[in-house]
DRENDO-1510 file (C-alpha; in Angstrom, 1 decimal, always signed):
<recs>
REC; n; res; u; v; w
REC; 1; MET; -35.9; +3.4; +34.3 .
REC; 2; ALA; -34.9; +5.7; +31.4 .
REC; 3; THR; -36.1; +4.8; +28.0 .
REC; 4; ILE; -33.8; +4.8; +24.9 .
REC; 5; GLU; -35.4; +8.0; +23.9 .
REC; 6; ASP; -34.7; +9.6; +27.3 .
REC; 7; VAL; -31.0; +8.5; +27.1 .
REC; 8; PHE; -30.8; +9.9; +23.5 .
REC; 9; ASN; -32.3; +13.2; +24.5 .
REC; 10; ASN; -30.1; +13.6; +27.5 .
REC; 11; PHE; -27.0; +12.7; +25.4 .
REC; 12; SER; -28.0; +15.2; +22.8 .
REC; 13; LYS; -28.2; +18.0; +25.4 .
REC; 14; LEU; -24.5; +17.5; +26.2 .
REC; 15; ASN; -23.5; +19.4; +23.0 .
REC; 16; ILE; -20.4; +17.3; +22.6 .
REC; 17; ARG; -19.6; +18.6; +19.1 .
REC; 18; GLU; -19.3; +22.1; +20.5 .
REC; 19; GLN; -17.4; +21.1; +23.7 .
REC; 20; LEU; -15.0; +18.6; +22.2 .
REC; 21; PRO; -12.4; +21.1; +20.9 .
REC; 22; ALA; -12.1; +22.8; +24.3 .
REC; 23; ILE; -11.9; +19.4; +26.0 .
REC; 24; ILE; -9.1; +18.3; +23.7 .
REC; 25; GLU; -7.2; +21.6; +24.1 .
REC; 26; ALA; -7.4; +21.2; +27.9 .
REC; 27; LYS; -6.1; +17.6; +27.9 .
REC; 28; GLN; -3.6; +17.5; +25.1 .
REC; 29; TYR; -0.5; +18.8; +26.9 .
REC; 30; PRO; -0.7; +16.4; +29.9 .
REC; 31; LEU; -1.4; +13.5; +27.5 .
REC; 32; ILE; +1.6; +14.4; +25.3 .
REC; 33; VAL; +3.8; +14.6; +28.4 .
REC; 34; LYS; +2.6; +11.2; +29.6 .
REC; 35; VAL; +3.2; +9.5; +26.3 .
REC; 36; ILE; +6.6; +11.0; +25.8 .
REC; 37; GLY; +7.6; +9.9; +29.3 .
REC; 38; GLN; +6.4; +6.4; +28.6 .
REC; 39; HIS; +8.4; +6.3; +25.4 .
REC; 40; ASP; +11.5; +7.7; +27.1 .
REC; 41; LYS; +11.3; +4.7; +29.5 .
REC; 42; GLY; +10.5; +2.3; +26.7 .
REC; 43; ILE; +7.1; +1.3; +28.1 .
REC; 44; ASP; +3.6; +1.1; +26.6 .
REC; 45; GLY; +0.4; +2.4; +28.1 .
REC; 46; THR; +0.1; -0.7; +30.3 .
REC; 47; GLY; +3.6; -0.3; +31.8 .
REC; 48; GLN; +5.0; -3.2; +29.8 .
REC; 49; LYS; +8.4; -2.9; +28.0 .
REC; 50; ILE; +8.1; -2.2; +24.3 .
REC; 51; THR; +9.9; -5.0; +22.6 .
REC; 52; PRO; +9.5; -4.8; +18.8 .
REC; 53; SER; +10.1; -7.7; +16.5 .
REC; 54; TYR; +12.0; -5.5; +14.1 .
REC; 55; LYS; +14.9; -4.7; +16.4 .
REC; 56; GLY; +18.3; -5.6; +15.1 .
REC; 57; LYS; +21.4; -6.2; +17.3 .
REC; 58; ALA; +23.6; -3.5; +15.8 .
REC; 59; TYR; +20.8; -0.9; +15.8 .
REC; 60; SER; +19.8; -1.9; +19.4 .
REC; 61; TYR; +23.4; -1.3; +20.6 .
REC; 62; TYR; +23.4; +2.1; +18.8 .
REC; 63; LYS; +20.0; +3.1; +20.4 .
REC; 64; ALA; +21.2; +2.0; +23.8 .
REC; 65; ALA; +24.2; +4.2; +23.5 .
REC; 66; LEU; +21.9; +7.2; +22.6 .
REC; 67; ASN; +19.6; +6.6; +25.6 .
REC; 68; PRO; +20.3; +3.7; +27.9 .
REC; 69; ALA; +17.3; +4.6; +30.1 .
REC; 70; ALA; +14.8; +2.7; +27.9 .
REC; 71; GLY; +16.8; -0.5; +28.0 .
REC; 72; TYR; +18.6; -2.6; +25.4 .
REC; 73; GLY; +16.6; -3.1; +22.2 .
REC; 74; VAL; +13.7; -0.9; +23.4 .
REC; 75; PRO; +12.7; +2.0; +21.1 .
REC; 76; ASP; +12.2; +5.5; +22.5 .
REC; 77; VAL; +11.6; +9.0; +21.1 .
REC; 78; LYS; +15.3; +10.0; +21.2 .
REC; 79; VAL; +15.6; +9.9; +17.5 .
REC; 80; THR; +18.6; +11.7; +15.9 .
REC; 81; GLY; +17.6; +11.1; +12.3 .
REC; 82; SER; +20.8; +9.2; +11.5 .
REC; 83; TYR; +18.8; +6.0; +11.1 .
REC; 84; ASN; +16.8; +7.6; +8.3 .
REC; 85; ALA; +19.6; +9.5; +6.8 .
REC; 86; GLU; +20.5; +6.7; +4.5 .
REC; 87; LEU; +17.0; +6.8; +2.9 .
REC; 88; LYS; +17.6; +10.2; +1.1 .
</recs>
């Protein structure tokens, strides 16, 4: 059985600090595509529908008209900016 020192030494040999940027670069595009696909469907990482407590009836109808695929009252990434235009 490995000792704590053995585990630490083996872990240190992995050079994670040097390898991490390359790992992230290789994995970021597929991850982004997956997350955007989930948001387009209005689901979270577990496949459950996103149902926020902040949804309002009028805005939900508006969003459903923009992208009905996500489902009524479910947020997605199809944002036009008109929701935030009033904040200027």
